[in-house]
KESE-103897 format. One record per residue: residue in one letter; x, y, z of N, C-alpha, C, O in turn. Coordinates in nm, 2 decimals, decimal comma. Example, Ala and Ser with C-alpha at 12.3 -4.5 7.8 and 13.67 -1.06 7.14 Angstrom:
residues 2
type n.X n.Y n.Z ca.X ca.Y ca.Z c.X c.Y c.Z o.X o.Y o.Z
A 1,32 -0,57 0,78 1,23 -0,45 0,78 1,32 -0,33 0,78 1,42 -0,33 0,85
S 1,28 -0,22 0,71 1,37 -0,11 0,71 1,29 0,00 0,79 1,34 0,11 0,80
This chain:
residues 151
type n.X n.Y n.Z ca.X ca.Y ca.Z c.X c.Y c.Z o.X o.Y o.Z
X 8,79 9,61 10,14 8,85 9,70 10,28 8,83 9,83 10,25 8,88 9,91 10,17
X 8,73 9,83 10,37 8,67 9,95 10,29 8,76 10,09 10,30 8,83 10,10 10,40
X 8,76 10,22 10,20 8,81 10,35 10,16 8,77 10,47 10,25 8,67 10,49 10,32
X 8,87 10,52 10,24 8,84 10,66 10,31 8,76 10,77 10,23 8,79 10,78 10,11
X 8,64 10,86 10,28 8,57 10,89 10,08 8,72 11,04 10,03 8,81 11,10 10,08
X 8,66 11,02 9,90 8,79 11,10 9,82 8,76 11,27 9,95 8,66 11,31 10,01
X 8,93 11,32 9,93 8,88 11,42 10,01 8,80 11,56 10,00 8,78 11,62 10,11
X 8,77 11,60 9,90 8,69 11,66 9,83 8,57 11,68 9,95 8,53 11,79 10,00
X 8,52 11,54 9,99 8,35 11,46 10,11 8,45 11,50 10,27 8,39 11,58 10,34
X 8,50 11,48 10,28 8,58 11,43 10,40 8,68 11,51 10,46 8,75 11,59 10,39
X 8,70 11,49 10,59 8,77 11,63 10,74 8,88 11,66 10,68 8,84 11,67 10,56
X 8,95 11,68 10,68 9,14 11,67 10,68 9,19 11,69 10,72 9,20 11,81 10,69
X 9,29 11,68 10,85 9,40 11,82 10,97 9,48 11,78 10,92 9,49 11,68 10,84
X 9,54 11,88 10,96 9,67 11,85 10,96 9,80 11,83 11,12 9,78 11,90 11,22
X 9,89 11,77 11,12 10,01 11,79 11,18 10,07 11,87 11,19 10,09 11,92 11,08
X 10,14 11,95 11,29 10,21 12,00 11,28 10,32 12,04 11,25 10,37 12,16 11,24
X 10,37 11,88 11,23 10,58 11,80 11,19 10,49 11,81 10,98 10,59 11,77 10,91
X 10,42 11,82 10,93 10,41 11,83 10,85 10,48 11,95 10,77 10,56 11,95 10,67
X 10,41 12,06 10,88 10,54 12,16 10,80 10,71 12,18 10,87 10,77 12,28 10,90
X 10,75 12,03 10,88 10,91 11,99 10,98 11,02 12,10 10,83 10,97 12,07 10,72
X 11,13 12,21 10,81 11,11 12,28 10,78 11,20 12,20 10,65 11,27 12,10 10,67
X 11,19 12,24 10,58 11,29 12,18 10,37 11,18 12,03 10,33 11,08 11,98 10,38
X 11,26 12,01 10,23 11,12 11,88 10,17 11,07 11,91 10,06 11,07 12,02 10,00
X 10,99 11,78 10,02 10,91 11,77 9,93 10,80 11,78 10,00 10,69 11,82 9,97
X 10,86 11,72 10,13 10,60 11,71 10,25 10,64 11,87 10,31 10,74 11,91 10,26
X 10,62 11,91 10,35 10,67 12,08 10,37 10,60 12,19 10,23 10,52 12,28 10,25
X 10,63 12,16 10,16 10,60 12,21 10,01 10,51 12,20 10,01 10,43 12,30 10,02
X 10,45 12,00 10,00 10,33 12,03 10,00 10,23 12,03 10,07 10,12 12,02 10,02
X 10,24 12,04 10,22 10,18 12,10 10,32 10,11 12,23 10,34 10,01 12,26 10,39
X 10,28 12,33 10,25 10,21 12,50 10,21 10,09 12,47 10,10 9,97 12,49 10,10
X 10,19 12,41 9,98 10,02 12,35 9,89 9,91 12,30 9,88 9,83 12,31 9,78
X 9,89 12,21 10,02 9,78 12,19 10,10 9,70 12,29 10,10 9,62 12,31 10,01
X 9,73 12,41 10,27 9,69 12,48 10,28 9,66 12,59 10,16 9,54 12,62 10,13
X 9,74 12,63 10,12 9,70 12,76 10,03 9,59 12,67 9,90 9,56 12,74 9,80
X 9,55 12,58 9,91 9,47 12,56 9,82 9,29 12,45 9,87 9,17 12,44 9,83
X 9,36 12,40 9,96 9,23 12,36 10,02 9,17 12,48 10,17 9,20 12,49 10,29
X 9,08 12,55 10,09 9,04 12,59 10,30 9,02 12,55 10,41 9,05 12,58 10,53
X 8,96 12,44 10,34 8,89 12,37 10,48 8,98 12,27 10,58 8,95 12,20 10,68
X 9,10 12,29 10,51 9,18 12,18 10,64 9,14 12,25 10,77 9,10 12,37 10,79
X 9,17 12,17 10,84 9,15 12,22 10,98 9,28 12,18 11,09 9,33 12,07 11,09
X 9,32 12,28 11,19 9,39 12,20 11,23 9,34 12,19 11,38 9,30 12,29 11,43
X 9,32 12,05 11,47 9,34 12,06 11,58 9,37 12,15 11,68 9,48 12,21 11,68
X 9,30 12,17 11,76 9,31 12,27 11,90 9,41 12,20 11,94 9,52 12,25 11,89
X 9,45 12,09 12,00 9,61 12,02 12,06 9,71 12,05 11,93 9,82 12,01 11,96
X 9,71 12,10 11,82 9,83 12,08 11,76 9,85 12,30 11,75 9,94 12,36 11,70
X 9,74 12,35 11,82 9,78 12,46 11,85 9,91 12,50 11,96 10,00 12,58 11,95
X 9,88 12,42 12,06 10,04 12,42 12,12 10,11 12,37 12,03 10,05 12,27 12,07
X 10,16 12,34 11,96 10,28 12,27 11,93 10,35 12,41 11,80 10,47 12,43 11,76
X 10,25 12,45 11,79 10,24 12,57 11,67 10,31 12,67 11,76 10,42 12,72 11,75
X 10,26 12,67 11,84 10,29 12,81 11,94 10,46 12,79 12,01 10,48 12,89 12,09
X 10,56 12,72 12,01 10,63 12,64 12,01 10,77 12,78 12,01 10,75 12,84 11,90
X 10,88 12,83 12,08 10,95 12,91 12,02 11,00 12,85 11,94 11,03 12,93 11,85
X 11,03 12,77 11,91 11,17 12,70 11,78 11,05 12,70 11,67 11,09 12,68 11,56
X 10,90 12,72 11,68 10,85 12,69 11,55 10,85 12,82 11,45 10,80 12,93 11,49
X 10,93 12,80 11,30 10,95 12,89 11,25 10,84 13,03 11,25 10,72 13,02 11,21
X 10,87 13,09 11,27 10,79 13,22 11,18 10,65 13,28 11,08 10,57 13,38 11,08
X 10,69 13,15 11,01 10,64 13,16 10,87 10,54 13,04 10,87 10,42 13,04 10,83
X 10,62 12,94 10,94 10,50 12,84 10,92 10,33 12,88 11,10 10,23 12,82 11,12
X 10,38 13,00 11,19 10,29 13,07 11,24 10,21 13,13 11,21 10,09 13,13 11,25
X 10,27 13,20 11,13 10,15 13,29 11,03 10,06 13,22 10,97 9,95 13,26 10,98
X 10,09 13,10 10,90 10,01 13,03 10,82 9,93 12,99 10,88 9,81 13,01 10,84
X 9,96 12,91 11,03 9,82 12,82 11,12 9,73 12,94 11,15 9,61 12,94 11,17
X 9,85 13,07 11,16 9,71 13,18 11,23 9,62 13,15 11,15 9,51 13,13 11,20
X 9,63 13,12 11,00 9,50 13,16 10,93 9,42 13,03 10,93 9,31 13,07 10,95
X 9,42 12,91 10,91 9,37 12,83 10,92 9,29 12,79 11,07 9,30 12,84 11,18
X 9,19 12,67 11,02 9,03 12,71 11,12 9,05 12,63 11,18 9,08 12,53 11,12
X 9,02 12,59 11,39 9,11 12,52 11,47 8,99 12,46 11,57 8,92 12,53 11,64
X 8,98 12,34 11,55 8,89 12,29 11,66 8,88 12,38 11,78 8,97 12,46 11,80
X 8,76 12,39 11,87 8,80 12,36 12,01 8,81 12,28 12,10 8,80 12,17 12,05
X 8,83 12,29 12,25 8,86 12,18 12,33 8,75 12,14 12,37 8,74 12,19 12,48
X 8,67 12,09 12,35 8,56 12,05 12,44 8,54 11,93 12,54 8,57 11,82 12,49
X 8,49 11,91 12,68 8,49 11,85 12,73 8,39 11,70 12,68 8,27 11,72 12,66
X 8,45 11,55 12,68 8,38 11,49 12,69 8,29 11,42 12,79 8,27 11,45 12,90
X 8,24 11,30 12,68 8,07 11,22 12,74 8,15 11,08 12,75 8,25 11,06 12,68
X 8,09 10,98 12,86 8,21 10,95 12,86 8,23 10,82 12,76 8,33 10,75 12,79
X 8,14 10,78 12,64 8,14 10,68 12,54 8,26 10,77 12,51 8,37 10,71 12,50
X 8,28 10,90 12,49 8,44 10,98 12,42 8,58 10,96 12,46 8,69 10,96 12,40
X 8,53 10,93 12,60 8,62 10,92 12,74 8,72 10,81 12,68 8,84 10,82 12,65
X 8,60 10,66 12,70 8,66 10,53 12,63 8,73 10,55 12,51 8,85 10,53 12,51
X 8,66 10,60 12,40 8,73 10,63 12,27 8,84 10,68 12,25 8,92 10,62 12,17
X 8,85 10,81 12,34 9,04 10,88 12,36 9,09 10,78 12,39 9,18 10,74 12,32
X 9,05 10,69 12,53 9,20 10,62 12,57 9,19 10,50 12,52 9,29 10,44 12,54
X 9,09 10,41 12,44 9,13 10,35 12,35 9,23 10,43 12,17 9,30 10,36 12,09
X 9,20 10,54 12,17 9,30 10,56 12,10 9,44 10,59 12,14 9,53 10,55 12,07
X 9,46 10,67 12,26 9,56 10,70 12,32 9,65 10,54 12,33 9,77 10,54 12,30
X 9,59 10,41 12,37 9,69 10,26 12,37 9,68 10,24 12,24 9,79 10,20 12,23
X 9,63 10,23 12,13 9,66 10,22 12,01 9,86 10,29 11,95 9,96 10,24 11,90
X 9,80 10,42 11,99 9,92 10,55 11,94 10,05 10,48 12,02 10,17 10,48 11,98
X 10,01 10,45 12,10 10,13 10,45 12,24 10,23 10,30 12,19 10,34 10,28 12,22
X 10,13 10,23 12,12 10,18 10,08 12,14 10,31 10,02 12,28 10,29 9,98 12,40
X 10,43 10,03 12,19 10,52 9,97 12,33 10,56 10,09 12,38 10,63 10,07 12,48
X 10,56 10,16 12,36 10,63 10,36 12,43 10,58 10,33 12,54 10,50 10,25 12,58
X 10,67 10,46 12,64 10,66 10,43 12,69 10,44 10,58 12,73 10,38 10,68 12,69
X 10,43 10,49 12,84 10,30 10,58 12,89 10,29 10,75 12,83 10,37 10,84 12,88
X 10,23 10,78 12,77 10,24 10,90 12,84 10,34 11,00 12,64 10,32 11,12 12,62
X 10,39 10,93 12,56 10,50 10,94 12,49 10,42 11,00 12,43 10,43 11,12 12,46
X 10,34 10,98 12,36 10,26 10,95 12,17 10,12 11,07 12,29 10,17 11,18 12,25
X 10,06 11,09 12,34 9,96 11,16 12,43 9,95 11,24 12,36 9,83 11,25 12,38
X 9,98 11,34 12,27 9,97 11,47 12,22 9,91 11,44 12,04 9,83 11,52 11,97
X 9,98 11,28 11,99 9,94 11,25 11,86 9,79 11,19 11,90 9,69 11,21 11,83
X 9,78 11,10 12,03 9,65 11,03 12,02 9,55 11,12 12,04 9,43 11,09 12,04
X 9,62 11,28 12,06 9,52 11,36 12,11 9,43 11,39 12,00 9,31 11,39 11,99
X 9,55 11,44 11,86 9,55 11,48 11,78 9,46 11,40 11,67 9,42 11,46 11,58
X 9,45 11,27 11,69 9,38 11,14 11,68 9,23 11,14 11,71 9,13 11,12 11,64
X 9,25 11,17 11,83 9,09 11,13 11,89 9,04 11,25 11,81 8,94 11,20 11,75
X 9,05 11,36 11,78 8,99 11,51 11,72 8,96 11,47 11,61 8,85 11,52 11,58
X 9,03 11,38 11,49 8,90 11,41 11,42 8,88 11,34 11,42 8,84 11,32 11,30
X 8,87 11,22 11,50 8,75 11,14 11,51 8,62 11,16 11,55 8,52 11,11 11,49
X 8,63 11,25 11,66 8,60 11,31 11,69 8,49 11,40 11,65 8,38 11,42 11,71
X 8,52 11,43 11,56 8,43 11,48 11,40 8,44 11,38 11,30 8,50 11,41 11,19
X 8,41 11,31 11,31 8,34 11,20 11,20 8,46 11,13 11,13 8,42 11,04 11,05
X 8,60 11,15 11,13 8,71 11,04 11,08 8,73 11,18 10,97 8,70 11,30 10,95
X 8,81 11,08 10,92 8,84 11,21 10,79 9,00 11,12 10,76 9,04 11,01 10,80
X 9,08 11,25 10,66 9,24 11,24 10,68 9,36 11,29 10,78 9,33 11,41 10,80
X 9,41 11,28 10,81 9,58 11,34 10,89 9,60 11,34 10,87 9,68 11,24 10,87
X 9,64 11,45 10,78 9,80 11,48 10,77 9,92 11,49 10,84 9,94 11,57 10,93
X 10,00 11,42 10,80 10,07 11,39 10,86 10,26 11,42 10,84 10,25 11,51 10,75
X 10,37 11,40 10,87 10,50 11,31 10,82 10,52 11,20 10,93 10,62 11,13 10,90
X 10,48 11,17 11,02 10,49 11,14 11,19 10,45 10,96 11,12 10,34 10,91 11,09
X 10,64 10,91 11,11 10,63 10,75 11,06 10,53 10,61 11,14 10,49 10,50 11,09
X 10,51 10,70 11,30 10,47 10,64 11,32 10,33 10,62 11,32 10,28 10,51 11,35
X 10,25 10,73 11,29 10,08 10,74 11,29 10,08 10,71 11,12 9,97 10,70 11,07
X 10,19 10,70 11,02 10,20 10,63 10,94 10,14 10,52 10,90 10,04 10,49 10,83
X 10,25 10,46 10,96 10,26 10,28 11,02 10,12 10,23 11,06 10,10 10,11 11,05
X 10,01 10,33 11,12 9,88 10,29 11,22 9,83 10,35 11,13 9,82 10,47 11,16
X 9,79 10,33 11,02 9,72 10,43 10,90 9,60 10,33 10,88 9,48 10,37 10,85
X 9,63 10,21 10,89 9,51 10,07 10,87 9,42 10,03 10,98 9,30 9,99 10,97
X 9,49 10,03 11,09 9,44 10,05 11,20 9,36 10,14 11,27 9,26 10,10 11,33
X 9,39 10,29 11,29 9,34 10,38 11,29 9,19 10,42 11,13 9,10 10,49 11,09
X 9,24 10,34 11,12 9,11 10,40 10,92 8,95 10,22 11,04 8,82 10,24 11,05
X 9,00 10,15 11,08 8,96 10,06 11,07 8,91 10,05 11,21 8,84 9,96 11,25
X 8,94 10,15 11,30 8,86 10,13 11,46 8,80 10,28 11,40 8,68 10,30 11,37
X 8,91 10,38 11,41 8,86 10,54 11,44 8,77 10,66 11,32 8,70 10,75 11,37
X 8,78 10,63 11,19 8,77 10,59 11,09 8,87 10,73 11,01 8,83 10,82 10,94
X 8,98 10,72 11,05 9,06 10,82 11,07 9,22 10,75 10,92 9,29 10,66 10,95
X 9,23 10,82 10,80 9,32 10,78 10,75 9,46 10,87 10,79 9,49 10,99 10,76
X 9,50 10,83 10,84 9,66 10,91 10,82 9,76 10,89 10,70 9,83 10,79 10,68
X 9,76 11,01 10,63 9,88 11,01 10,51 9,95 11,14 10,49 9,91 11,25 10,53
X 10,10 11,10 10,42 10,16 11,19 10,44 10,13 11,30 10,27 10,09 11,26 10,15
X 10,16 11,45 10,33 10,12 11,56 10,26 10,14 11,55 10,11 10,03 11,60 10,08
X 10,18 11,52 10,01 10,20 11,48 9,91 10,09 11,34 9,86 10,01 11,34 9,77
X 10,12 11,26 9,94 9,98 11,15 9,88 9,85 11,25 9,93 9,74 11,27 9,87
X 9,87 11,28 9,99 9,67 11,36 10,04 9,73 11,46 9,90 9,69 11,40 9,80
X 9,80 11,57 9,88 9,75 11,59 9,71 9,73 11,51 9,65 9,62 11,49 9,62
X 9,86 11,43 9,60 9,76 11,32 9,47 9,64 11,28 9,49 9,57 11,24 9,40
X 9,61 11,29 9,58 9,43 11,18 9,63 9,36 11,34 9,53 9,33 11,33 9,41
X 9,35 11,47 9,62 9,31 11,58 9,60 9,29 11,56 9,38 9,19 11,54 9,32
X 9,40 11,56 9,34 9,42 11,58 9,21 9,34 11,47 9,15 9,34 11,48 9,03
X 9,28 11,38 9,19 9,19 11,21 9,10 9,06 11,27 9,15 9,01 11,32 9,25
X 9,04 11,23 9,02 8,93 11,23 8,97 8,79 11,13 9,05 8,79 11,01 9,05
X 8,68 11,22 9,12 8,59 11,14 9,23 8,56 11,02 9,15 8,49 10,93 9,19
């Protein structure tokens, strides 16, 4: 079985749901962002962070992060984006998980790596996402443990 590179050598994107109020996963997310300046936020996550119900401290923390920029897709990437969308959609209503698919695709487009999330649906697809798109979905606390492991 192939494995993702150590977090020091792989891209790391973070999902907005990793900041859901309360709990150990939120604390782990905040520690990661304070500790690892290279964690990236997909431009598609910015829309979620801008939502009126997002806590002010989360918005402040998110503003200090590095974001990707929206770009046009070449035909091959358009096909890959659709493949990500179909995998994440599963049996759900079409369009329901398009935002999550956009986040995952954005990481794939930049070469893959870790997608830090608390979304159970995405976490359950981690193996398939890695095999097909070089993306590993991982909980903030698990990512934090990987950071502490020797290379």
